[in-house]
C-alpha positions in Angstrom: -9.2 16.7 -0.8 -9.8 19.1 1.7 -8.5 19.6 5.6 -11.6 19.1 6.9 -11.5 15.3 4.8 -7.8 14.3 5.4 -8.6 15.5 9.4 -11.5 12.8 9.9 -9.4 10.4 7.5 -6.3 10.8 9.8 -8.0 10.2 13.1 -10.4 7.1 11.9 -6.7 5.8 10.6 -5.1 6.9 14.2 -8.0 5.0 15.6 -7.6 1.7 13.8 -3.7 1.6 14.2 -4.8 2.2 18.0 -7.2 -0.8 18.2 -4.9 -2.8 16.1 -1.8 -2.6 18.0 -4.1 -3.0 21.5 -4.9 -6.3 20.1 -1.1 -7.3 19.2 -0.2 -6.0 22.3 -3.2 -8.6 24.1 -2.1 -11.3 22.2 1.5 -11.4 22.5 1.0 -11.1 26.8 -1.8 -13.8 26.0 0.8 -16.3 23.8 4.3 -15.5 25.3 3.1 -14.0 28.6 6.3 -12.3 30.0 6.7 -9.5 32.6 3.5 -7.9 31.5 4.9 -5.0 28.9 2.4 -6.4 26.1 -0.3 -6.0 28.4 0.6 -2.1 29.2 1.2 -1.2 26.0 -2.0 -3.1 24.7 -4.2 -1.8 27.1 -2.7 2.1 26.6 -3.0 1.9 22.9 -7.1 0.7 23.7 -7.0 3.8 25.9 -5.8 6.0 23.3 -8.4 4.5 20.8 -10.9 5.5 23.4 -9.7 8.9 24.0 -9.1 9.7 19.9 -13.2 8.3 19.5 -13.9 10.9 21.5 -11.6 13.8 19.8 -13.1 12.7 16.9 -16.5 13.2 17.4 -16.1 16.2 19.4 -14.2 17.2 15.9 -16.6 15.7 13.3 -19.2 17.9 15.4 -17.0 21.3 15.5 -16.1 20.6 11.6 -19.9 20.9 10.5 -20.7 24.0 12.0 -17.5 25.4 9.7 
């Protein structure tokens, strides 16, 4: 596996992990309520996933030219 392939794989895996954690956080907040920590962490995970998507697109475009 080349470094390019590994980078794309790792970014994709990180995006999936962020969105999975976000879903878990929001579901946990909806089920148990609480002080809102799960809500904040879930939303931050979704934001991190969106940022990783933007980063992944930019990296993929740059890797095309290499």
